[in-house]
C-alpha positions in Angstrom: 85.6 -104.4 86.5 88.3 -107.0 86.5 88.7 -109.4 89.5 91.2 -111.9 88.2 93.0 -112.3 91.5 89.9 -113.1 93.4 88.6 -115.4 90.7 91.9 -117.4 90.8 91.8 -117.8 94.6 88.2 -118.8 94.7 88.8 -121.4 92.0 91.7 -122.8 94.0 89.5 -122.9 97.0 86.9 -124.8 95.1 89.2 -127.5 93.7 91.8 -127.5 96.4 94.3 -128.7 93.7 96.4 -126.4 91.5 96.3 -128.6 88.4 92.5 -129.0 88.5 92.0 -125.2 89.2 94.4 -124.3 86.3 92.4 -126.6 84.0 89.1 -124.9 85.1 90.7 -121.4 84.5 92.2 -122.5 81.2 95.7 -121.5 82.2 98.8 -123.6 82.7 99.6 -125.2 86.1 103.0 -123.4 86.4 101.4 -120.1 85.7 98.8 -120.6 88.4 101.4 -121.8 90.9 103.6 -118.8 90.2 100.6 -116.5 90.6 99.8 -118.0 94.0 103.4 -117.8 95.2 103.7 -114.1 94.1 100.4 -113.2 95.8 101.4 -114.9 99.1 104.7 -113.1 98.9 102.9 -109.8 98.4 100.5 -110.5 101.3 103.3 -111.7 103.5 101.4 -114.9 104.5 100.3 -118.2 103.1 96.7 -118.7 101.9 96.9 -122.4 101.3 98.6 -125.3 103.0 100.1 -126.8 99.9 101.7 -129.7 101.7 98.2 -131.2 102.4 96.3 -133.3 99.9 93.9 -131.8 99.1 95.2 -128.3 99.9 93.6 -126.6 102.8 93.0 -122.9 103.6 95.1 -121.2 106.3 93.4 -118.7 108.6 94.5 -116.0 106.3 93.1 -118.0 103.4 89.7 -118.3 105.0 89.6 -114.5 105.5 90.7 -113.9 101.9 88.0 -116.3 100.5 85.3 -114.7 102.6 86.2 -111.2 101.4 86.7 -112.4 97.8 83.2 -113.8 97.7 81.8 -110.5 98.9 83.8 -108.6 96.3 82.6 -111.0 93.5 79.0 -110.4 94.5 79.6 -106.6 94.3 81.2 -107.1 90.9 78.1 -109.0 89.7 75.8 -106.3 91.0 78.0 -103.6 89.3 78.0 -105.5 86.0 74.3 -106.0 86.0 73.4 -102.4 86.9 76.0 -101.1 84.4 74.6 -103.3 81.7 71.1 -102.2 82.4 72.2 -98.5 82.5 74.3 -98.6 79.3 72.6 -101.3 77.2 69.2 -101.6 78.6 69.8 -105.2 79.6 67.8 -106.8 82.4 69.0 -107.7 85.8 69.7 -111.4 86.4 69.3 -113.7 89.4 70.4 -117.4 89.6 67.9 -119.6 91.6 68.5 -123.2 92.6 65.6 -125.6 92.9 65.5 -129.3 94.0 64.9 -131.6 91.0 61.7 -133.0 92.5 60.1 -129.7 93.2 61.1 -127.8 90.1 58.0 -128.7 88.0 55.8 -127.2 90.8 57.9 -124.1 91.4 59.4 -122.9 88.2 56.2 -122.3 86.0 54.2 -120.3 88.5 57.2 -118.3 89.5 58.1 -117.5 85.9 54.5 -116.4 85.3 54.6 -114.1 88.4 58.0 -112.8 87.4 56.8 -111.9 83.9 53.9 -109.9 85.4 55.6 -108.3 88.4 59.3 -108.1 87.5 59.6 -107.9 83.7 63.0 -106.4 83.9 64.3 -109.3 86.0 65.8 -112.4 84.3 65.6 -115.6 86.4 68.0 -118.4 85.6 67.1 -121.7 87.3 69.5 -124.4 88.3 68.2 -127.9 89.3 70.0 -130.2 91.7 69.9 -132.1 94.9 69.8 -130.3 98.2 73.5 -130.9 98.8 74.4 -129.7 95.3 72.4 -126.5 95.7 73.9 -125.7 99.1 77.4 -126.1 97.6 76.5 -123.8 94.7 75.1 -121.2 97.2 78.3 -121.4 99.2 80.4 -120.9 96.1 78.4 -117.8 95.1 76.8 -119.4 92.0 73.3 -118.8 93.4 71.7 -115.8 94.9 68.7 -117.9 96.1 67.7 -121.5 96.4 64.5 -123.5 97.2 65.3 -126.5 99.4 64.6 -128.2 102.6 66.2 -126.2 105.4 69.0 -128.0 107.2 70.5 -127.1 110.6 73.9 -128.3 109.5 74.2 -125.5 106.9 74.7 -122.3 108.9 75.5 -118.9 107.5 72.3 -118.4 105.5 69.0 -116.7 106.0 65.8 -118.6 105.2 62.2 -117.9 104.7 60.0 -120.9 105.6 57.4 -121.5 102.8 55.9 -124.8 104.0 56.3 -127.6 106.5 56.3 -131.3 105.6 56.2 -134.5 107.7 59.0 -137.0 107.1 57.1 -140.3 106.4 58.0 -143.9 106.4 56.7 -145.5 103.2 55.9 -149.2 102.9 54.0 -151.4 100.5 50.3 -151.3 100.9 50.0 -154.8 102.4 53.0 -154.7 104.8 52.2 -156.9 107.8 53.5 -154.3 110.4 51.1 -151.6 109.2 48.5 -153.0 111.7 50.7 -151.8 114.6 50.3 -148.1 113.6 48.3 -145.7 115.8 46.7 -142.3 115.4 49.2 -139.7 114.3 49.2 -135.9 114.7 47.9 -135.2 111.2 46.7 -137.0 108.1 49.0 -140.0 108.6 49.1 -142.6 111.4 52.2 -142.9 113.6 54.4 -146.0 113.8 57.5 -147.0 115.7 60.3 -147.2 113.2 62.2 -149.7 115.4 59.6 -152.4 114.4 61.2 -152.3 110.9 64.8 -152.9 112.1 65.3 -156.1 110.1 63.7 -154.8 106.9 65.3 -154.0 103.6 65.5 -150.2 103.3 65.5 -148.2 100.1 67.5 -145.0 100.6 68.4 -141.8 98.7 72.1 -140.6 98.3 73.8 -138.7 101.1 73.7 -135.4 99.2 69.9 -135.4 99.3 68.4 -133.4 102.1 65.8 -136.1 103.0 68.8 -138.4 103.7 70.0 -135.8 106.2 66.7 -136.0 108.2 66.6 -139.8 107.9 70.1 -140.0 109.4 69.0 -137.9 112.3 66.2 -140.3 113.0 68.5 -143.4 113.0 71.0 -141.5 115.2 68.2 -140.9 117.8 67.2 -144.5 117.7 70.9 -145.6 118.0 70.7 -148.2 115.1 71.1 -148.2 111.4 69.5 -150.5 108.7 71.5 -153.7 108.2 70.3 -154.1 104.6 69.7 -151.2 102.2 70.0 -150.1 98.6 70.5 -146.6 97.3 68.6 -145.2 94.3 69.3 -141.7 92.9 65.8 -140.6 92.1 62.9 -140.3 94.6 60.4 -141.6 92.0 62.5 -144.8 91.5 62.8 -145.4 95.2 59.0 -145.0 95.7 58.3 -147.3 92.7 60.6 -149.9 94.2 58.7 -149.6 97.5 55.4 -149.8 95.7 56.5 -153.0 94.0 57.4 -154.6 97.3 61.2 -154.4 97.2 61.6 -152.7 100.6 60.6 -149.7 102.7 61.9 -146.1 102.6 61.2 -142.5 103.3 59.5 -139.5 101.6 58.2 -136.1 102.5 54.5 -135.7 102.7 54.3 -133.4 99.7 56.3 -135.7 97.5 53.6 -138.4 97.6 51.3 -136.2 95.5 53.9 -135.9 92.7 53.9 -139.4 91.4 51.3 -141.9 90.1 52.7 -145.2 91.5 51.8 -148.6 89.9 50.6 -149.9 93.3 49.4 -148.0 96.4 51.7 -147.5 99.3 51.2 -146.9 103.0 52.8 -143.9 104.8 53.4 -143.2 108.5 54.7 -140.4 110.7 57.8 -141.4 112.6 59.9 -140.1 115.4 59.1 -138.7 118.9 58.0 -136.1 118.3 57.1 -136.8 114.7 59.8 -135.4 112.4 58.8 -132.2 110.5 60.9 -130.7 107.7 60.8 -127.0 106.8 61.0 -126.1 103.1 61.9 -122.6 102.2 63.8 -119.9 100.3 67.5 -119.8 101.4 69.9 -117.0 100.6 73.1 -115.2 101.8 72.4 -112.7 104.6 73.7 -109.7 102.7 71.4 -110.5 99.7 68.4 -109.3 101.7 69.6 -105.7 101.6 68.8 -105.4 97.9 65.3 -103.8 97.5 64.4 -105.9 94.4 65.5 -109.1 96.2 63.2 -108.3 99.1 60.3 -107.6 96.7 61.0 -111.0 95.0 60.9 -112.8 98.4 57.5 -111.1 99.2 56.2 -112.3 95.8 57.5 -115.9 96.5 55.8 -115.9 100.0 52.5 -114.7 98.4 52.6 -117.4 95.8 53.2 -120.2 98.3 50.4 -118.9 100.6 48.0 -118.8 97.6 48.9 -122.4 96.7 48.2 -123.5 100.3 44.8 -121.7 100.2 43.8 -123.1 96.8 44.7 -126.7 97.9 42.8 -126.5 101.2 
């Protein structure tokens, strides 16, 4: 089943630049430009505003891309089912996982898959929350594990656990004495007390940064001094060493052995909670095997919660 037309348009939509899209498709720029012109002439309407830099989709282009993604997913389903029928090859699913959680998700899921879905091949892709959402949007993933964000509509999600967003400080921080009893395992503290502190932050494409930005927006102020590090472990080690304060999710603190102990506090009114779950396109749920996989994933996370309690 050939879908060259849809592939070309989706690649143009991804790069919003004819030269870059042509390079990715391994064809010449004039050939891709001619293809787009001929297709738009056939359709009787423009798909891209080529006068803008980068190119933008017209309303007709938005519609085309939406339907093209659906057609590509159908092609993938057809190719997999045909391969299984003709050659006995297994079905395949691409799953995205946050870097930080991958060591705790991939091994148990692979063991469960081997026992319950031996015919299913799972290919894992690691990345930040922002990277994974982009891959899901572009049809490169059928499922992703990530923190669930309200600014990423269009997907269904199955909540697997809830975390508190925590403020993390060095163990001996003088403001720690101002904390009071919190709603769970951690005391609560007013983040505004730390307004003049040096903050250690994660990049903007990390989902934890999204929640942090919401907190500062509600407080109507932003740190005057901050540094950005690209790994959660590095940021926590910098905090542990006394170079500033920062943020982490409750579950993240158990992942690392820090050189010096840290203090952690709930923040926000009410305290900020973050949902982590399995996120997928709405139409994906209609596949029976996919629903069975989701049920297995839900069972695995419930079992972990029981074992840890």
